[in-house]
C-alpha positions, 0 to 999 in steps of 0.5 A: 414223466409220461410217455405217449403209451402211459398217457394212453393207458391212463385214458383207457382206464378212465374211459374204457367204454367210450368211443376211441375210433369212429369209422363208417360201419365201425366204432371202437372203444378205448378198451377195444383199441387197447386190446388191439394194441396189445395183440399187435405188440405181442407179435413183435420181436423182443427188441425193436428200434425203428418200425415203418408204417405203410398202411391205410388210415383206419383203426389198425393203423392207429393201434399199430402206432401205439403198439410200436410206442408201447415197445419203446420204439419209434414209428416211421410213417409213409403213405402207401401212394408215396413214390416207391423211391421215396418210401425206400429212401426214408425206410433205409435212412431210418434203418427200420427193423421191419415195415407194418403194412397190408398185402396190397402194398407188398409190391412197393416194399421189396427188399424190406422185412414185412409184417402184415396187419390185415391177417394174423396180427389183428385176427387173434381172439384171445391174448395169452399175455401182455407185453410190458410197456417201456416207460422212457420219455426221452425215447424217440416216438417217430420220424417225420420226413420233411422237404429239405432245402438241399432237395433231400428229405430230412427225417425229424426225430421227435421224442415221447416227451415232446409229444406229451408236452404238445398234448398238454399245450393243446389241452390247455388252449382247446380243452378237448374231452370225451364229448369231442370228436376229432377229424383225422384228415391229414396224411400220416407224414405231416405233423397235423396227423400227430395233432389229430391222433394224439391230442384227441386220444390222449385227452379222451376224445374220439378220432373219426377216420373218413374213407377216401370216398368221404374225402373226395369233395368238401361236400362229402367230407362235411356229410361225414362230419355231420354224420359222426358229430365231429367237433374239431377239424385241424388242417391246412388253410386251403381246407378251411378256405373251401369250407368258407364257401359253403352256405353252412358248416355242420352244426357239430363243429366247435373248433377249426384249426389252421396250420402248415401255411399262412391263414388269410382273412378271406379264407375264414371270414364266413366261418368266424360266426359259426365256430372258433377259428385258430391260426397256428404256427410251428415247424415239425422240428418243434413237434407240432405248433409253437404258437396259437392265435384266436381269429374270432375277435382278432385282427387281419394284418395289412398283407391280409394274413392273420398273426401267428399268435403267442407261444403255446404252454411250455414254449418260448419264442424270440425274434433274433437277428443274424448274430443272435441278438434279441430284437425289440418289438416291431423289428424283423428277424428270425423266429427262434423257438425254445421249450419242451417241443423242440425235437431231437433234430434230424437223423442220418447225415444232416450235420449242416441242417442240425446246426439250426438246433443251437444249444444255449449256455444254460443247456436249453436247445433253441431251434432257428426256424428259418422263418422271418417275423416280428412282434406286434404291439399287442405281443402277438407275432406276425409271420412274414416269409422264409429267409430263403424266399427271395429272388433277384428280378432285374438285380433287385431282391423280391419277396415272392410272398409279398407279391402273393399277398398283394395279389390276394387283395386284388378284386375278383381274385379268389385264390392265387399263388406266385412262383419264381422260375428261371429262363434259359440264361438263369435269370429269375421271373415270376408266374402268378396262378390265379383262380378268379372269383367270377368271370370278370377277371382281367389281367390288365386290371390286376396288374393295375391294382398291383402297381398301386403297391408294388414296383414294376419289377415286382409284378409277375411277368406271366398270369395263368388262370386256373380252375383251382390250385392243385394240392399235394398229399400234404395239402400244400400247393403242388408246384409239380402240377402247375403249368410252367410258362417257359421264357427264352433268354435275350435273343443274341444274333451272334 
């Protein structure tokens, strides 16, 4: 069986002089990237287990990741602008041997052994020897930290075998090759980064890495895409929604992949005639994506979202009830995932959370996603919401995602999210954050439209007009940057 590095070396042999990494002012071939990987790997101690990566996005970062994998170790990535405490807790739990970084970030990494990639490691002109690669598909490849329901991040451990499975599944659906260029847009701590890096390089495609200036706006990003003939973009639906407002997208783009959150029809209705558009689904716990849905020629569901499609090659999805019984088509239950993408689980003290990984009688591991959905008549899967995405309003259960979906269908609403808060007495209430499509948005009209499909207690109590929805470094709505409308409890004269 392959490892990520053996996969990479096969591609290097086949496409030695083809572009592998494209940056402004620098293009690196697969052969040159392989040489840089060897330089970095030869600088490591004989035995390594877990290596932190805190670097800028550039060729040296990609080479460092591949060097760690060549040595049979796992990498633990963190963005340099992450909070210092979060970086420290991640690296401590992962028990990193050292952190690969740059001198500019030393002040954030006090207390950890450091090795610098912006000096002697990548500066060697000759390589006296090459380190032998460790070929074990079951070795961990990386640890990605996801938000935990307990408030403590969870480190998902993914193996080489898991990643190689996904590279093959991606190739089976999208057929990337030497004529393709993948945009590297995601932060390193999210599984979209895994898709961007490995499904491109391990299939002979190039990886184009924009600068921070290029990513400053959708327009500057599209200029980068046009300049470097990018053919594939994989990202959050919010990026596609921004591209959807452009008069035209770069002609080089052939494939747009949405993942990480629900994809609404209004996000991509103008993109469908310009490129292939896919909606994808899959938690980090199942490597990257567990299912694909082609939106071109597809159907938007009643709530305005696209289905999440069918399982990728090498995966299987079942809809189960709380007792583990498989439900029939149309019945709502938990989305449960089987196959080669199911990871090794969480590292550290997460015994309770690891119960989501259930070993079956036949030895296969099933992952309970915590997401609710059902199978459509045509065999595609519809995603509904998280199991825990319920609040009690006036003693009645409300799915916040349902309210949000209906809000999106209101006239003059361009973007919207709904969040639940609690008042001084601990009672829940909802606030809607709305980006209007024009200057004619009236709350009274929005509430009237909502009342046609929602009961009165399901209509948000407060509405806040926003110029845009703030996003965090992972590209998802940043709740911490939303204004909180405070609500007092019931006034008590006594």
